[in-house]
Gaussian input, Z-matrix of N, CA and C with variables (Angstrom, degrees):
# hf/3-21g

backbone

0 1
 N
 C     1     B1
 C     2     B2     1     A1
 N     3     B3     2     A2     1     D1
 C     4     B4     3     A3     2     D2
 C     5     B5     4     A4     3     D3
 N     6     B6     5     A5     4     D4
 C     7     B7     6     A6     5     D5
 C     8     B8     7     A7     6     D6
 N     9     B9     8     A8     7     D7
 C    10    B10     9     A9     8     D8
 C    11    B11    10    A10     9     D9
 N    12    B12    11    A11    10    D10
 C    13    B13    12    A12    11    D11
 C    14    B14    13    A13    12    D12
 N    15    B15    14    A14    13    D13
 C    16    B16    15    A15    14    D14
 C    17    B17    16    A16    15    D15
 N    18    B18    17    A17    16    D16
 C    19    B19    18    A18    17    D17
 C    20    B20    19    A19    18    D18
 N    21    B21    20    A20    19    D19
 C    22    B22    21    A21    20    D20
 C    23    B23    22    A22    21    D21
 N    24    B24    23    A23    22    D22
 C    25    B25    24    A24    23    D23
 C    26    B26    25    A25    24    D24
 N    27    B27    26    A26    25    D25
 C    28    B28    27    A27    26    D26
 C    29    B29    28    A28    27    D27
 N    30    B30    29    A29    28    D28
 C    31    B31    30    A30    29    D29
 C    32    B32    31    A31    30    D30
 N    33    B33    32    A32    31    D31
 C    34    B34    33    A33    32    D32
 C    35    B35    34    A34    33    D33
 N    36    B36    35    A35    34    D34
 C    37    B37    36    A36    35    D35
 C    38    B38    37    A37    36    D36
 N    39    B39    38    A38    37    D37
 C    40    B40    39    A39    38    D38
 C    41    B41    40    A40    39    D39
 N    42    B42    41    A41    40    D40
 C    43    B43    42    A42    41    D41
 C    44    B44    43    A43    42    D42
 N    45    B45    44    A44    43    D43
 C    46    B46    45    A45    44    D44
 C    47    B47    46    A46    45    D45
 N    48    B48    47    A47    46    D46
 C    49    B49    48    A48    47    D47
 C    50    B50    49    A49    48    D48
 N    51    B51    50    A50    49    D49
 C    52    B52    51    A51    50    D50
 C    53    B53    52    A52    51    D51
 N    54    B54    53    A53    52    D52
 C    55    B55    54    A54    53    D53
 C    56    B56    55    A55    54    D54
 N    57    B57    56    A56    55    D55
 C    58    B58    57    A57    56    D56
 C    59    B59    58    A58    57    D57
 N    60    B60    59    A59    58    D58
 C    61    B61    60    A60    59    D59
 C    62    B62    61    A61    60    D60
 N    63    B63    62    A62    61    D61
 C    64    B64    63    A63    62    D62
 C    65    B65    64    A64    63    D63
 N    66    B66    65    A65    64    D64
 C    67    B67    66    A66    65    D65
 C    68    B68    67    A67    66    D66
 N    69    B69    68    A68    67    D67
 C    70    B70    69    A69    68    D68
 C    71    B71    70    A70    69    D69
 N    72    B72    71    A71    70    D70
 C    73    B73    72    A72    71    D71
 C    74    B74    73    A73    72    D72
 N    75    B75    74    A74    73    D73
 C    76    B76    75    A75    74    D74
 C    77    B77    76    A76    75    D75
 N    78    B78    77    A77    76    D76
 C    79    B79    78    A78    77    D77
 C    80    B80    79    A79    78    D78
 N    81    B81    80    A80    79    D79
 C    82    B82    81    A81    80    D80
 C    83    B83    82    A82    81    D81
 N    84    B84    83    A83    82    D82
 C    85    B85    84    A84    83    D83
 C    86    B86    85    A85    84    D84
 N    87    B87    86    A86    85    D85
 C    88    B88    87    A87    86    D86
 C    89    B89    88    A88    87    D87
 N    90    B90    89    A89    88    D88
 C    91    B91    90    A90    89    D89
 C    92    B92    91    A91    90    D90
 N    93    B93    92    A92    91    D91
 C    94    B94    93    A93    92    D92
 C    95    B95    94    A94    93    D93
 N    96    B96    95    A95    94    D94
 C    97    B97    96    A96    95    D95
 C    98    B98    97    A97    96    D96
 N    99    B99    98    A98    97    D97
 C   100   B100    99    A99    98    D98
 C   101   B101   100   A100    99    D99
 N   102   B102   101   A101   100   D100
 C   103   B103   102   A102   101   D101
 C   104   B104   103   A103   102   D102
 N   105   B105   104   A104   103   D103
 C   106   B106   105   A105   104   D104
 C   107   B107   106   A106   105   D105
 N   108   B108   107   A107   106   D106
 C   109   B109   108   A108   107   D107
 C   110   B110   109   A109   108   D108
 N   111   B111   110   A110   109   D109
 C   112   B112   111   A111   110   D110
 C   113   B113   112   A112   111   D111
 N   114   B114   113   A113   112   D112
 C   115   B115   114   A114   113   D113
 C   116   B116   115   A115   114   D114
 N   117   B117   116   A116   115   D115
 C   118   B118   117   A117   116   D116
 C   119   B119   118   A118   117   D117
 N   120   B120   119   A119   118   D118
 C   121   B121   120   A120   119   D119
 C   122   B122   121   A121   120   D120
 N   123   B123   122   A122   121   D121
 C   124   B124   123   A123   122   D122
 C   125   B125   124   A124   123   D123
 N   126   B126   125   A125   124   D124
 C   127   B127   126   A126   125   D125
 C   128   B128   127   A127   126   D126
 N   129   B129   128   A128   127   D127
 C   130   B130   129   A129   128   D128
 C   131   B131   130   A130   129   D129
 N   132   B132   131   A131   130   D130
 C   133   B133   132   A132   131   D131
 C   134   B134   133   A133   132   D132
 N   135   B135   134   A134   133   D133
 C   136   B136   135   A135   134   D134
 C   137   B137   136   A136   135   D135
 N   138   B138   137   A137   136   D136
 C   139   B139   138   A138   137   D137
 C   140   B140   139   A139   138   D138
 N   141   B141   140   A140   139   D139
 C   142   B142   141   A141   140   D140
 C   143   B143   142   A142   141   D141
 N   144   B144   143   A143   142   D142
 C   145   B145   144   A144   143   D143
 C   146   B146   145   A145   144   D144
 N   147   B147   146   A146   145   D145
 C   148   B148   147   A147   146   D146
 C   149   B149   148   A148   147   D147
 N   150   B150   149   A149   148   D148
 C   151   B151   150   A150   149   D149
 C   152   B152   151   A151   150   D150
 N   153   B153   152   A152   151   D151
 C   154   B154   153   A153   152   D152
 C   155   B155   154   A154   153   D153
 N   156   B156   155   A155   154   D154
 C   157   B157   156   A156   155   D155
 C   158   B158   157   A157   156   D156
 N   159   B159   158   A158   157   D157
 C   160   B160   159   A159   158   D158
 C   161   B161   160   A160   159   D159
 N   162   B162   161   A161   160   D160
 C   163   B163   162   A162   161   D161
 C   164   B164   163   A163   162   D162
 N   165   B165   164   A164   163   D163
 C   166   B166   165   A165   164   D164
 C   167   B167   166   A166   165   D165
 N   168   B168   167   A167   166   D166
 C   169   B169   168   A168   167   D167
 C   170   B170   169   A169   168   D168
 N   171   B171   170   A170   169   D169
 C   172   B172   171   A171   170   D170
 C   173   B173   172   A172   171   D171
 N   174   B174   173   A173   172   D172
 C   175   B175   174   A174   173   D173
 C   176   B176   175   A175   174   D174
 N   177   B177   176   A176   175   D175
 C   178   B178   177   A177   176   D176
 C   179   B179   178   A178   177   D177
 N   180   B180   179   A179   178   D178
 C   181   B181   180   A180   179   D179
 C   182   B182   181   A181   180   D180
 N   183   B183   182   A182   181   D181
 C   184   B184   183   A183   182   D182
 C   185   B185   184   A184   183   D183
 N   186   B186   185   A185   184   D184
 C   187   B187   186   A186   185   D185
 C   188   B188   187   A187   186   D186
 N   189   B189   188   A188   187   D187
 C   190   B190   189   A189   188   D188
 C   191   B191   190   A190   189   D189
 N   192   B192   191   A191   190   D190
 C   193   B193   192   A192   191   D191
 C   194   B194   193   A193   192   D192
 N   195   B195   194   A194   193   D193
 C   196   B196   195   A195   194   D194
 C   197   B197   196   A196   195   D195
 N   198   B198   197   A197   196   D196
 C   199   B199   198   A198   197   D197
 C   200   B200   199   A199   198   D198
 N   201   B201   200   A200   199   D199
 C   202   B202   201   A201   200   D200
 C   203   B203   202   A202   201   D201
 N   204   B204   203   A203   202   D202
 C   205   B205   204   A204   203   D203
 C   206   B206   205   A205   204   D204
 N   207   B207   206   A206   205   D205
 C   208   B208   207   A207   206   D206
 C   209   B209   208   A208   207   D207
 N   210   B210   209   A209   208   D208
 C   211   B211   210   A210   209   D209
 C   212   B212   211   A211   210   D210
 N   213   B213   212   A212   211   D211
 C   214   B214   213   A213   212   D212
 C   215   B215   214   A214   213   D213
 N   216   B216   215   A215   214   D214
 C   217   B217   216   A216   215   D215
 C   218   B218   217   A217   216   D216
 N   219   B219   218   A218   217   D217
 C   220   B220   219   A219   218   D218
 C   221   B221   220   A220   219   D219
 N   222   B222   221   A221   220   D220
 C   223   B223   222   A222   221   D221
 C   224   B224   223   A223   222   D222
 N   225   B225   224   A224   223   D223
 C   226   B226   225   A225   224   D224
 C   227   B227   226   A226   225   D225
 N   228   B228   227   A227   226   D226
 C   229   B229   228   A228   227   D227
 C   230   B230   229   A229   228   D228
 N   231   B231   230   A230   229   D229
 C   232   B232   231   A231   230   D230
 C   233   B233   232   A232   231   D231
 N   234   B234   233   A233   232   D232
 C   235   B235   234   A234   233   D233
 C   236   B236   235   A235   234   D234
 N   237   B237   236   A236   235   D235
 C   238   B238   237   A237   236   D236
 C   239   B239   238   A238   237   D237
 N   240   B240   239   A239   238   D238
 C   241   B241   240   A240   239   D239
 C   242   B242   241   A241   240   D240
 N   243   B243   242   A242   241   D241
 C   244   B244   243   A243   242   D242
 C   245   B245   244   A244   243   D243
 N   246   B246   245   A245   244   D244
 C   247   B247   246   A246   245   D245
 C   248   B248   247   A247   246   D246
 N   249   B249   248   A248   247   D247
 C   250   B250   249   A249   248   D248
 C   251   B251   250   A250   249   D249
 N   252   B252   251   A251   250   D250
 C   253   B253   252   A252   251   D251
 C   254   B254   253   A253   252   D252
 N   255   B255   254   A254   253   D253
 C   256   B256   255   A255   254   D254
 C   257   B257   256   A256   255   D255
 N   258   B258   257   A257   256   D256
 C   259   B259   258   A258   257   D257
 C   260   B260   259   A259   258   D258
 N   261   B261   260   A260   259   D259
 C   262   B262   261   A261   260   D260
 C   263   B263   262   A262   261   D261
 N   264   B264   263   A263   262   D262
 C   265   B265   264   A264   263   D263
 C   266   B266   265   A265   264   D264
 N   267   B267   266   A266   265   D265
 C   268   B268   267   A267   266   D266
 C   269   B269   268   A268   267   D267
 N   270   B270   269   A269   268   D268
 C   271   B271   270   A270   269   D269
 C   272   B272   271   A271   270   D270
 N   273   B273   272   A272   271   D271
 C   274   B274   273   A273   272   D272
 C   275   B275   274   A274   273   D273
 N   276   B276   275   A275   274   D274
 C   277   B277   276   A276   275   D275
 C   278   B278   277   A277   276   D276
 N   279   B279   278   A278   277   D277
 C   280   B280   279   A279   278   D278
 C   281   B281   280   A280   279   D279

   B1=1.4537
   B2=1.5298
   B3=1.3315
   B4=1.4629
   B5=1.5331
   B6=1.3237
   B7=1.4660
   B8=1.5271
   B9=1.3278
   B10=1.4636
   B11=1.5233
   B12=1.3131
   B13=1.4665
   B14=1.5234
   B15=1.3340
   B16=1.4675
   B17=1.5256
   B18=1.3213
   B19=1.4650
   B20=1.5312
   B21=1.3380
   B22=1.4632
   B23=1.5229
   B24=1.3266
   B25=1.4671
   B26=1.5235
   B27=1.3163
   B28=1.4653
   B29=1.5276
   B30=1.3164
   B31=1.4647
   B32=1.5213
   B33=1.3235
   B34=1.4699
   B35=1.5166
   B36=1.3291
   B37=1.4724
   B38=1.5227
   B39=1.3156
   B40=1.4656
   B41=1.5312
   B42=1.3263
   B43=1.4683
   B44=1.5208
   B45=1.3282
   B46=1.4594
   B47=1.5334
   B48=1.3373
   B49=1.4694
   B50=1.5285
   B51=1.3162
   B52=1.4668
   B53=1.5224
   B54=1.3355
   B55=1.4615
   B56=1.5290
   B57=1.3262
   B58=1.4635
   B59=1.5324
   B60=1.3246
   B61=1.4606
   B62=1.5309
   B63=1.3147
   B64=1.4650
   B65=1.5289
   B66=1.3241
   B67=1.4615
   B68=1.5302
   B69=1.3397
   B70=1.4669
   B71=1.5216
   B72=1.3335
   B73=1.4563
   B74=1.5183
   B75=1.3156
   B76=1.4592
   B77=1.5196
   B78=1.3359
   B79=1.4564
   B80=1.5250
   B81=1.3287
   B82=1.4565
   B83=1.5266
   B84=1.3240
   B85=1.4566
   B86=1.5213
   B87=1.3260
   B88=1.4566
   B89=1.5226
   B90=1.3389
   B91=1.4669
   B92=1.5216
   B93=1.3266
   B94=1.4680
   B95=1.5219
   B96=1.3186
   B97=1.4579
   B98=1.5174
   B99=1.3343
   B100=1.4612
   B101=1.5176
   B102=1.3323
   B103=1.4627
   B104=1.5164
   B105=1.3040
   B106=1.4547
   B107=1.5243
   B108=1.3166
   B109=1.4646
   B110=1.5295
   B111=1.3289
   B112=1.4636
   B113=1.5221
   B114=1.3211
   B115=1.4669
   B116=1.5311
   B117=1.3316
   B118=1.4612
   B119=1.5203
   B120=1.3143
   B121=1.4627
   B122=1.5228
   B123=1.3331
   B124=1.4655
   B125=1.5243
   B126=1.3171
   B127=1.4619
   B128=1.5284
   B129=1.3333
   B130=1.4575
   B131=1.5296
   B132=1.3112
   B133=1.4599
   B134=1.5208
   B135=1.3225
   B136=1.4634
   B137=1.5188
   B138=1.3222
   B139=1.4598
   B140=1.5185
   B141=1.3462
   B142=1.4658
   B143=1.5229
   B144=1.3245
   B145=1.4620
   B146=1.5245
   B147=1.3407
   B148=1.4577
   B149=1.5234
   B150=1.3084
   B151=1.4597
   B152=1.5228
   B153=1.3194
   B154=1.4652
   B155=1.5251
   B156=1.3244
   B157=1.4598
   B158=1.5216
   B159=1.3142
   B160=1.4588
   B161=1.5264
   B162=1.3323
   B163=1.4674
   B164=1.5289
   B165=1.3330
   B166=1.4720
   B167=1.5234
   B168=1.3262
   B169=1.4616
   B170=1.5214
   B171=1.3227
   B172=1.4655
   B173=1.5248
   B174=1.3276
   B175=1.4639
   B176=1.5292
   B177=1.3232
   B178=1.4638
   B179=1.5267
   B180=1.3189
   B181=1.4630
   B182=1.5280
   B183=1.3222
   B184=1.4683
   B185=1.5286
   B186=1.3309
   B187=1.4685
   B188=1.5250
   B189=1.3186
   B190=1.4662
   B191=1.5244
   B192=1.3316
   B193=1.4597
   B194=1.5265
   B195=1.3266
   B196=1.4608
   B197=1.5251
   B198=1.3205
   B199=1.4623
   B200=1.5295
   B201=1.3271
   B202=1.4570
   B203=1.5095
   B204=1.3261
   B205=1.4629
   B206=1.5296
   B207=1.3337
   B208=1.4617
   B209=1.5214
   B210=1.3153
   B211=1.4647
   B212=1.5263
   B213=1.3244
   B214=1.4650
   B215=1.5228
   B216=1.3228
   B217=1.4641
   B218=1.5307
   B219=1.3251
   B220=1.4732
   B221=1.5242
   B222=1.3255
   B223=1.4707
   B224=1.5198
   B225=1.3289
   B226=1.4651
   B227=1.5270
   B228=1.3483
   B229=1.4661
   B230=1.5319
   B231=1.3155
   B232=1.4613
   B233=1.5275
   B234=1.3304
   B235=1.4603
   B236=1.5261
   B237=1.3314
   B238=1.4632
   B239=1.5347
   B240=1.3175
   B241=1.4687
   B242=1.5369
   B243=1.3355
   B244=1.4772
   B245=1.5206
   B246=1.3289
   B247=1.4671
   B248=1.5298
   B249=1.3213
   B250=1.4687
   B251=1.5245
   B252=1.3180
   B253=1.4637
   B254=1.5335
   B255=1.3285
   B256=1.4634
   B257=1.5273
   B258=1.3342
   B259=1.4629
   B260=1.5261
   B261=1.3276
   B262=1.4743
   B263=1.5158
   B264=1.3294
   B265=1.4676
   B266=1.5266
   B267=1.3202
   B268=1.4721
   B269=1.5367
   B270=1.3100
   B271=1.4648
   B272=1.5126
   B273=1.3258
   B274=1.4609
   B275=1.5192
   B276=1.3342
   B277=1.4563
   B278=1.5305
   B279=1.3215
   B280=1.4797
   B281=1.4936
   A1=111.26
   A2=115.80
   A3=120.92
   A4=110.71
   A5=115.80
   A6=120.88
   A7=111.71
   A8=115.73
   A9=120.38
   A10=110.74
   A11=116.43
   A12=120.26
   A13=110.07
   A14=117.50
   A15=120.81
   A16=110.90
   A17=115.69
   A18=120.88
   A19=110.32
   A20=117.41
   A21=121.10
   A22=111.75
   A23=116.88
   A24=119.99
   A25=110.02
   A26=117.57
   A27=121.50
   A28=111.04
   A29=117.27
   A30=120.81
   A31=110.44
   A32=117.12
   A33=121.17
   A34=112.09
   A35=116.75
   A36=120.95
   A37=110.30
   A38=117.69
   A39=121.11
   A40=111.50
   A41=116.33
   A42=119.78
   A43=110.21
   A44=117.27
   A45=120.14
   A46=110.75
   A47=118.34
   A48=121.24
   A49=111.23
   A50=117.05
   A51=120.66
   A52=109.96
   A53=116.80
   A54=120.59
   A55=110.79
   A56=117.10
   A57=121.58
   A58=110.43
   A59=117.03
   A60=120.60
   A61=111.82
   A62=117.45
   A63=121.05
   A64=111.42
   A65=117.60
   A66=122.82
   A67=114.02
   A68=118.80
   A69=120.77
   A70=112.17
   A71=114.93
   A72=121.54
   A73=105.58
   A74=117.44
   A75=121.24
   A76=105.65
   A77=114.80
   A78=122.16
   A79=108.86
   A80=117.24
   A81=122.22
   A82=109.50
   A83=115.50
   A84=122.15
   A85=106.30
   A86=115.97
   A87=119.67
   A88=108.96
   A89=115.75
   A90=119.15
   A91=112.08
   A92=117.40
   A93=121.68
   A94=110.11
   A95=115.94
   A96=119.96
   A97=109.58
   A98=114.48
   A99=122.64
   A100=108.65
   A101=115.33
   A102=121.01
   A103=108.58
   A104=115.35
   A105=122.33
   A106=107.16
   A107=116.42
   A108=122.26
   A109=110.20
   A110=116.58
   A111=121.38
   A112=109.78
   A113=115.74
   A114=120.27
   A115=111.84
   A116=116.48
   A117=120.56
   A118=108.82
   A119=116.16
   A120=120.95
   A121=110.35
   A122=115.75
   A123=122.00
   A124=108.83
   A125=116.50
   A126=120.59
   A127=112.61
   A128=118.88
   A129=119.36
   A130=110.77
   A131=115.49
   A132=123.72
   A133=112.66
   A134=116.45
   A135=120.05
   A136=109.44
   A137=117.98
   A138=122.66
   A139=107.81
   A140=115.75
   A141=119.23
   A142=109.13
   A143=116.62
   A144=123.60
   A145=109.76
   A146=117.46
   A147=121.74
   A148=112.78
   A149=117.37
   A150=120.53
   A151=111.48
   A152=114.83
   A153=123.35
   A154=113.64
   A155=117.32
   A156=120.87
   A157=108.97
   A158=115.50
   A159=120.31
   A160=109.50
   A161=117.59
   A162=120.32
   A163=112.97
   A164=117.08
   A165=120.16
   A166=110.90
   A167=116.76
   A168=121.09
   A169=110.74
   A170=116.36
   A171=120.87
   A172=110.35
   A173=116.12
   A174=120.63
   A175=113.36
   A176=118.47
   A177=118.55
   A178=112.17
   A179=118.56
   A180=122.29
   A181=108.04
   A182=116.07
   A183=121.82
   A184=113.14
   A185=116.87
   A186=120.01
   A187=111.57
   A188=116.64
   A189=120.01
   A190=111.60
   A191=116.68
   A192=120.21
   A193=111.22
   A194=116.60
   A195=120.35
   A196=112.45
   A197=116.76
   A198=120.42
   A199=112.85
   A200=118.26
   A201=120.99
   A202=116.80
   A203=118.04
   A204=119.79
   A205=111.33
   A206=116.56
   A207=120.21
   A208=111.85
   A209=117.06
   A210=120.56
   A211=111.24
   A212=116.83
   A213=120.49
   A214=110.41
   A215=117.67
   A216=120.88
   A217=111.05
   A218=116.62
   A219=120.64
   A220=109.73
   A221=117.39
   A222=121.19
   A223=112.06
   A224=117.19
   A225=121.95
   A226=112.50
   A227=117.42
   A228=123.76
   A229=112.64
   A230=116.42
   A231=120.84
   A232=108.83
   A233=116.33
   A234=122.08
   A235=107.84
   A236=115.99
   A237=119.15
   A238=109.30
   A239=115.85
   A240=121.54
   A241=111.81
   A242=116.70
   A243=119.86
   A244=111.23
   A245=115.79
   A246=120.70
   A247=110.07
   A248=117.17
   A249=121.59
   A250=110.44
   A251=116.45
   A252=121.03
   A253=110.32
   A254=116.54
   A255=120.66
   A256=111.10
   A257=116.18
   A258=119.89
   A259=111.98
   A260=116.79
   A261=119.66
   A262=111.03
   A263=116.66
   A264=120.18
   A265=110.93
   A266=116.31
   A267=120.86
   A268=110.86
   A269=117.41
   A270=119.93
   A271=112.85
   A272=119.80
   A273=120.67
   A274=111.36
   A275=116.83
   A276=120.98
   A277=111.73
   A278=116.45
   A279=120.05
   A280=112.73
   D1=-43.50
   D2=-179.89
   D3=-62.56
   D4=-37.45
   D5=178.40
   D6=-62.98
   D7=-41.68
   D8=179.70
   D9=-64.65
   D10=-41.39
   D11=179.75
   D12=-63.52
   D13=-44.28
   D14=177.70
   D15=-61.05
   D16=-40.27
   D17=179.67
   D18=-63.04
   D19=-45.13
   D20=179.22
   D21=-65.57
   D22=-38.19
   D23=177.58
   D24=-64.50
   D25=-43.86
   D26=178.73
   D27=-62.56
   D28=-42.95
   D29=177.64
   D30=-62.79
   D31=-41.43
   D32=177.44
   D33=-61.39
   D34=-42.38
   D35=178.40
   D36=-63.77
   D37=-43.74
   D38=179.35
   D39=-63.54
   D40=-40.99
   D41=178.05
   D42=-63.30
   D43=-41.80
   D44=178.87
   D45=-64.07
   D46=-40.04
   D47=178.97
   D48=-61.71
   D49=-43.09
   D50=177.88
   D51=-64.30
   D52=-43.13
   D53=178.43
   D54=-61.39
   D55=-41.58
   D56=179.29
   D57=-60.52
   D58=-43.31
   D59=178.95
   D60=-68.01
   D61=-33.92
   D62=177.30
   D63=-69.87
   D64=-27.55
   D65=-170.70
   D66=-100.01
   D67=-7.80
   D68=-175.06
   D69=-136.41
   D70=144.19
   D71=165.58
   D72=-89.23
   D73=137.67
   D74=173.52
   D75=-110.17
   D76=110.31
   D77=-173.75
   D78=-100.95
   D79=122.67
   D80=179.09
   D81=-101.03
   D82=137.56
   D83=174.30
   D84=-136.36
   D85=87.85
   D86=-173.73
   D87=72.45
   D88=-124.09
   D89=178.71
   D90=-92.56
   D91=-8.82
   D92=178.14
   D93=-87.52
   D94=151.91
   D95=175.01
   D96=-139.65
   D97=153.08
   D98=-176.02
   D99=-135.60
   D100=150.39
   D101=177.83
   D102=-106.05
   D103=134.91
   D104=179.02
   D105=-128.76
   D106=122.30
   D107=-176.96
   D108=-66.65
   D109=133.36
   D110=177.22
   D111=-83.04
   D112=151.44
   D113=178.29
   D114=-80.15
   D115=-21.36
   D116=176.27
   D117=-146.91
   D118=155.26
   D119=-177.78
   D120=-76.10
   D121=115.83
   D122=175.56
   D123=-165.01
   D124=173.72
   D125=179.68
   D126=-101.59
   D127=6.23
   D128=-177.71
   D129=-73.19
   D130=130.64
   D131=-179.71
   D132=54.02
   D133=39.64
   D134=176.95
   D135=-65.61
   D136=-41.50
   D137=175.87
   D138=-114.96
   D139=128.27
   D140=-177.66
   D141=-143.51
   D142=133.00
   D143=-179.37
   D144=-102.46
   D145=127.66
   D146=-179.91
   D147=-85.92
   D148=-28.31
   D149=-174.78
   D150=-60.68
   D151=141.32
   D152=177.74
   D153=64.88
   D154=21.54
   D155=175.63
   D156=-120.16
   D157=140.03
   D158=177.26
   D159=-76.63
   D160=149.25
   D161=177.73
   D162=-55.83
   D163=-36.74
   D164=179.03
   D165=-63.13
   D166=-40.09
   D167=179.07
   D168=-64.36
   D169=-39.73
   D170=-179.93
   D171=-68.77
   D172=-46.11
   D173=-174.77
   D174=-72.40
   D175=-15.96
   D176=179.17
   D177=-79.85
   D178=-7.92
   D179=177.68
   D180=-82.90
   D181=112.11
   D182=-174.15
   D183=-56.23
   D184=-47.07
   D185=-177.01
   D186=-58.80
   D187=-45.25
   D188=-178.78
   D189=-70.83
   D190=-42.35
   D191=-178.80
   D192=-63.44
   D193=-43.12
   D194=-179.80
   D195=-68.01
   D196=-25.13
   D197=-179.08
   D198=-91.90
   D199=0.32
   D200=171.49
   D201=100.87
   D202=27.14
   D203=178.55
   D204=-63.66
   D205=-27.20
   D206=179.10
   D207=-60.40
   D208=-41.62
   D209=178.20
   D210=-63.68
   D211=-38.26
   D212=177.55
   D213=-65.75
   D214=-41.79
   D215=178.77
   D216=-62.54
   D217=-37.16
   D218=176.67
   D219=-67.23
   D220=-44.70
   D221=179.60
   D222=-61.60
   D223=-32.88
   D224=179.93
   D225=-86.89
   D226=3.44
   D227=-179.26
   D228=59.52
   D229=32.80
   D230=174.88
   D231=-83.58
   D232=-39.57
   D233=174.11
   D234=-134.17
   D235=165.66
   D236=175.10
   D237=-99.85
   D238=175.40
   D239=-175.11
   D240=-61.54
   D241=-39.79
   D242=179.70
   D243=-63.34
   D244=-42.64
   D245=179.89
   D246=-65.11
   D247=-39.23
   D248=178.05
   D249=-60.55
   D250=-47.45
   D251=-179.19
   D252=-63.83
   D253=-41.36
   D254=179.12
   D255=-61.56
   D256=-46.30
   D257=-178.91
   D258=-68.26
   D259=-39.52
   D260=177.05
   D261=-61.83
   D262=-44.86
   D263=179.79
   D264=-64.91
   D265=-39.47
   D266=-179.35
   D267=-62.10
   D268=-48.57
   D269=-175.15
   D270=-84.93
   D271=-24.37
   D272=175.29
   D273=-72.88
   D274=-26.32
   D275=179.92
   D276=-74.19
   D277=-25.27
   D278=-177.32
   D279=-76.04

C-alpha cells in the first residue's frame, strides 16, 4: 500500500512539472532567470535566453510579445517604456 501511495505521489509531481513547463516561459538573463506566464498551454519558447539578443529580435516573437516580455525588458532596464510601446505597435501591426 505504501508503495502505491509513493508511486501516485511521484506521478502527481511529474504531472505538475509538465504542467508548469506548459504554463510558463523561463527567461534566462545571464545567471538570473524569470518566469513569464504563457497565454496558452504549449512548449513553444519555454526556455529563452535574453543575452546577446537585440530587443527588436526578442519583441518580434509573437508568443513572447503577447505574454508580456516587453514589461520584463523594461523592468530589467534593457529598453524604456517608449521603446516597448514602439516595438509592440510595430510588430502588432504586421
